[in-house]
N, C-alpha and C positions, 0 to 999 in steps of 0.2 A: 124093180128098176135098178140098173147098175149105172156107175158114173160114165160108162161109154155111151149111154143114151144121150148125153149132152154134146157129144161130138167135140170133146176137148182135145187139145194138142197131145200128140203121143207122149211127149216128155212129161206132161202133167199126169197123164194116166199111169205112167211108170212110177212117178213119185207117189201117187195115191196107193198103188200097190205096195211100194216100199213101206209106207206108213201103216199098212194093214187095214185101210178103209175098204170096205166091201160094198155097202149100199149107202146111198145118200140118206141123210136124216130128213124129217119133214120140212124143216126150214130150208135145207139145201134143195130139195125137190121143188119147192115153190119159188125160191129166190133166184137160183142160178139161171133158169131159162130167161126170166125177165131181165136180169142183169146182162146176160149174153146178148140179148136183143138190143141193148143200149138204152133201155128205160131207166128213168129215175125210179127209186124204190124206197119205200118205208117198210122195214122189217121189224116185227114185234116178236122176239124170241128170248125166253129165259136162258140163264146160264145152264150150260150142259147140253145145249141143243145142236151144237156144231156150227154156230153162226159165223165163226171166224173163217172157216173154209167156204161158207156159203158166199162171202164176198171175195175172199182171196183168190178162188179159182177163176171167176169171171174177170177179175182184174188182170191176173196173169195171162189169161187167154187173149184179152184185148191187146196187151203189150207184145205178146208173140206175133199177133197178126199185123201190128203196125209199130215196129220198133223205131226209136228215135233217141235224141239226146234228152236225158231226164233232168229233173224228176217228171215222170209222166203220170204217176199215181201218188195220191196223198191219202193216208189213213190218219185220222185225228182220234186220240184216245185221252181219257181223263187222267190216267196215272202212268208213271214210268213203268210199274210192274206190268200193267196191261200192255203197254207199248212194247215191252221186251217179249212178252208172250206172243203178240201179234207178229213181231219180227221173226221169231223162231218158226211160226207156222208158214210165213211167206218164204223163209229161207229153205225149209224142208220141202215145200211144194215146188220150188224153183231150182231144186238141186240138179236136175238134168237139163237145165237151160243156161243161158249166159245172162240172164237177168239178175240184177243186183238190188239189194235192199239195205237201208240203214235206219237207225232210230235217232230221234231228236228229242231229248227231255232234259229236265234240270237236274241239279245235284251232282253234275260231272262237268268236266271242262268243255269248252266250246270248240276248242281247236280241232280235235278229231271230227266233230260234227261239221265244222266249216270245210275240212278236207273233203268229206263225203259230198257236200253240196257242190263244191267246185268241181268234183269228178263228174257229177251228174248222174247219181244213181237212179235206177228205174222206179223203184217203190220207196217212198219216204213215209215212215210211221212216226208221228210226232205228237207231243203234248202242246196245246195251243200257246201257252205262255212262253216257253223256250223257242218255239218256232218264230213267234213275234220278235224276239230278241234278234234272231238271225235275219229276219226280214228287213231290219233296219240297215242291212249291208247290201251292196250291189251283187255280191256272189250268190245270194239266195233269190232264186228266180222261179216263180210259179207260172210263168206265162205259157209254159208248154204242157200243163196238166191236161190229161184226158179224162181222168176220173178221180172223184173225191169220195171218201167213205168217212162217215161220222159213226164211231162205234160207242156203245153205252152212252148215247145221247142223253138219256135221263140223268145219268150221274153227272154229266158235264153241266147240265142245267142246275142240278142240286148244288154243285160246287162253285156255282157263280161264274161259269166260263162262257155265258152267252155273249157278253161284249167282245171277249177275245175271238170267239168263233166267228162273229160277224166281221171282225177285222181281218182275220185270215182269209175268209171266203170272199171279201172284197178284192183280193189279189188273184182270185181264180178266174180263168177264162169263162165268159158267160155260157159257152157251149158245152163245158165239161159235164160229164155224166155224174150224178150225185146219188149215193146209197146211204141211207140213214138206218141204223140199227139201234134198238132200244129194248130193254127187258119188258117194259110196259109201254102202252101208247095212250097216256093221259092227254088231257086237252092242251097243255103247254107243248108237248111233243108234236101233236098234230098241227098246232098253230105254226111252230118252227118249220115243220115240213112244208106247210103251205106257203111260207115266205121264201124258202130256199129251193124247193124242188119244182120241177115242171111236170104237171100231170102224172104224179108218181103212181106206181103200182103198189098197192097195200097188201102185205103179207103178214099174217099174224098166226103164231103157232102157240097154242095154249100148253101149259105144263112145262116141266123140266125133266131132264133125265135124272135118274136116281140110282144109287148103288143097288146091287142085288140084295134080295131080302136075307140071303144066308150070310151076309157079312156082318161080323160083330165089330162095331167101330168104337175105339177107346181112345181117349186123349190122355197123354202123360205131360202134365206141367213140369217144366224143367228149365233151368238156366241154359242160355245159348252155349256157354263154354262147357257145359256138362253133358250135352247131347251125345257125344261120341262115347263117353264113359257109360251112359245109360244104355245105349245100344249094345255095348259089349256085355254088360251085366245081364240084359234080357236074353241075349243069344246064349249065354252060358248057364242062366238059371231057369228061364221060362220053359216049362214042359211043352214039348210038341212043336218047337221051332226048328224043323230040319233044315230049312233054307228060307231066304227072305229076299224080296225085291225092295230095295231102299231108294227113295227119291230124294234127291237134293235140289237146291234151288239153281246152282251154277255148275258149270263144268269144272271149275277150279276146286270147289268143294267135293265134287265127286271124286276127283283124283286124290285129294288129301285124305278123304274118309276111306277109300279103298286101301291106301297105303297104310294108314293108321290101323285098320282092322288086321291087315297082314302082319304087322308088327306085334299085334296081340295074339297072333296064332290062329286067326280066323281067316281061312282062304276067301279072298274077295277079288272081284274084277269090276271093271267100270265100262259103261257105254254112254257116249255123248257125241255131240256133233264134230268134235275134233278128232275122233277115232275113225280110222279107215273102215271100209266095209269088211275087209278081211279081219281087222281086230274085233269088230262087233260080232262077226259070225263065230270067231273063236271063243269070244267071251261067252256068248250064248250057249255054245255047244258045251263049254266047260261047266256052265251052270246047270244045264239040263243033266249032264252025266254025274254031277255031284263033286266034281273037281273043285269047284268054288261053292262055298255055302252062301255067300252074299253076292248079289249083283246090284251094284250101285248105278243109278240112272238118272238122267235128266228127263223131263217130260216128253219133249218132241222125239228124242232118240228112242224112247221105250215104246212109242205108239205102234211101231211095226214089229215088236217082239210077240212072238207066239209062244206062250209058256203054259203048259197044261198042268194041272194039279198043284197050283201055287197055293200054299196055305196061308202065308203071311206077307203083307205089304206094310212098309214102314214109311210114313211121311216124316222124314228126318227134318225137313223144312216145310212149314205150312205154305202150301201154294197160294199165290196172291190172287189167283182167279179160281173161283169155285168149280168151274168146268174141269180144271185140271185135277182137282181132288176127286171128282166122280170118275174121271178116267183112270186115276191111279187106283182107287179102291176097287174099280171094276175088274182089276187084274186077278182077283181072287174070287172064290165062291162061284166058279163058272159051272154051267151045265147042272145046276141043282146042288152043287157041293157047298160046304161051309167053309169059311175063312176068317181070318183076323186082319184088321187094319188098325195099326197103331199110329198116332199122330203126336209128335213131340212138339209142344207149344211153349215158346219162350214168352216172357211178359210182353215184349214188343210186337208179338204176332197175334195178340188177342183180337185185334179188329179183323184180321183176315179170317180167324176162326169163327167170329160172329157171322161173317158173310157166308161162310161154308154151312153153318148151322141153319141160316135162313134158307139157303138153297136146298138143303136136304129136308127141311121142314121140322126139325126137332133138335133138342140139345143133346150133345154126345156125352157119354158116360166119361167121368174123370176117374183116374186111378194113379196111385203112387206104387212104386216097387219096393216091397219090404226089404229092409236091410241096406238099401242103397243110401249113400251119404249125399244128400242133396245140398249140403253146405261145404262140400269139399272144394279144394282149389283144383282147377284143371291141370293135369299133368303135361298137356301138350296143346298148343294152339291149333285148331282146325283151320281157321281163317287167317291167313297172313294179312296184316293190314294193308290196305291199298297203297299207302305212302311207301311202305317197305317193298312192295312188289314193284312199284314204279321206280324206286331207287335202284333196285336190282337190274331192271330192264335197262334203264339208262347207263348203268355201269357196264353192263354187257355190250351195249350198242357202242359206248365210247371205245371199248377194246376193239371191237370189230372195225370201227372207223380208223383207229390207229394202225391196225394190221393192214387194212385196205390202203392207207396212205403210204406205208413202207413198201408194200408191193407195187403200187403205182409209181413210186420213185425208182424202184429197181427197173421196172419195165421201161420207163422213160430213159433211163441211163443206157439200158441195152439198146434201145431203138436209136439213141443218138450215136452210139459207137458204130452200129451197123450202117448208118447213113453217111459216115465220113468216107472221103476218097481214100484210095490205097496209099497215096503219099502221106496223107495225114496220119493214116494208121501207122505207117512205117516210122514217120517222124515221132509220133506219140510213143511207139515201142522204143525208139532210140533214147527218148528222154527218160523213159522209165527204167531202161536196162543200161548200166554203165558199160563202156567198151572193155572187153577183156585184155588184159596186158599180155604182151608176147611172152611165149614160154621160153624160159632160159634153160640151156642144156644142163643137165645134172653134171656134177663134178666128175671128171674122168671119162665123160662121154665123147664119142667120136663125131665130128661135124666136118663134112667134106668142104674144102675151100674152092673157090672159083679159079679159073685160069687167069694168069697175068701176074 
């Protein structure tokens, strides 16, 4: 079975091909047809099963068939990290359409989120608590929603979000389609589904995807500010690392890391959502040819990359979603080959590592690099603090506004001059230019006299 079997919009099929998806996973095969038919759905699928695309594709298909002022679709997620990941998947799948998406979660300012709500984005990915903050204001309107998705519903219940969920869903139109996904379907989840959904289709897929057996998975505990130095040391000292695909959490970190590696004499390039297709193609070609030893990537941007004989994958940042770890590690040890997957884990990332180990079913080996100074001071910041980045952006925008104001004043003055009558222009010219005095003849010069 291929994705074309679902009769999806050509723009979605094109994005699926860009991302390198070839055949639907079991949860996608079961859930997509039911969701496309407009049925409410309960989906039980473990991490790594492809469940995000299982609901994203039907949602986008529905919005393409019946466009309107949004938000038209709402996806509720328990954590900001998961919300960001879901947003990236929607953005990647909608790249060849005019559909828009935005994420709403805590820990950041509300103003950009308010602007997105006022614009009326098509797909809203939100954490319940922050969404309720916005729903206290008239600009946040859920009355036009056509479909609602609850992702990782079991985690939302575990985190005590049930009251918030019910308050949000009370603002949703009664006829909206509802899709609920959970890693497991225990009694509380089934009870929640019976309360919220209308005659839902139940789809449950056992098991989870796992990395290939030929991948040796190793964890390197290291401080966050020493990760770049550790990567450089491994690339220089570890035998057998000819090239490596390195994953970062954000586009900003991908840019900074690639630049920092270059300054250390290690040729590196980056691929992420802000790079054009031409830039991505050139980066991939350079990596395949050996021009670049390291390719730094974000998760969604890397899913469409086809790289053969890749021996090493480095998780520079621990992914917040275990499914992404499985996708990353699966880049190596293809077709029966062997490969290495290194994961750099800072103390604050231990909980994410625990979720990954539960997903893969075992504790990953720990290792330290002999001779590396784990107590050293970082020579260079990889992550510029958010406050500094915001200050730099504000300063640049202030300069741009000043230049725009000067240019506008010049254009207004030119337009005013052009609008004046000829007489006014002549009078203005006469006021600006003093009259020339009469020329006096030079001494000894001849001047004819008149008759008389």
